[in-house]
C-alpha positions, -999 to +999 in steps of 0.1 A: +000+000+000+028+025+008+045+019-025+013+029-042+012+061-021+046+069-036+037+059-072+004+077-075+017+112-069+049+104-089+027+095-119+006+126-114+037+148-113+049+132-146+079+115-131+091+083-147+085+054-124+110+026-129+089+001-109+061-021-122+027-004-119+009-036-110+012-042-072+015-079-078+046-074-098+066-051-076+086-054-044+089-030-015+107-002-032+099+024-058+124+039-082+115+075-093+135+090-122+136+127-123+158+153-140+190+158-120+182+128-098+216+129-079+212+165-070+175+159-060+187+130-038+212+152-021+185+178-014+160+152-001+186+138+023+195+174+034+158+178+042+158+145+062+140+124+036+161+093+034+164+079-001+191+063-022+203+073-056+208+046-082+228+057-112+209+050-145+177+042-126+167+072-103+158+077-067+151+046-047+124+051-021+118+021+002+090+025+028+089+001+057+061-012+079+069+016+105+065+044+080+032+063+081+011+074+052+019+110+062+056+103+060+052+089+025+031+118+014+056+142+029+085+125+010+066+129-023+057+165-015+094+173-009+105+155-040+080+174-061+090+207-045+127+200-052+121+191-088+099+222-094+125+245-079+153+231-101+134+239-133 
């Protein structure tokens, strides 16, 4: 469920999602590819949104059972904000 909460706003923002859209085909992480993904990753981490940059793929976001829906929504809001400010 939390991966869907990452993917839905990512799709709405026009980000390329390098993770299967079908929940039955994906694992527990979501790869979001955005322009300047390395710089966006650095800024997310600076803002205490813990993610991992994967060269050639994008930003890996991996929610766990202890993450709340609000934390997931916050992460995507920050990512969207970072990407909009870098345009």
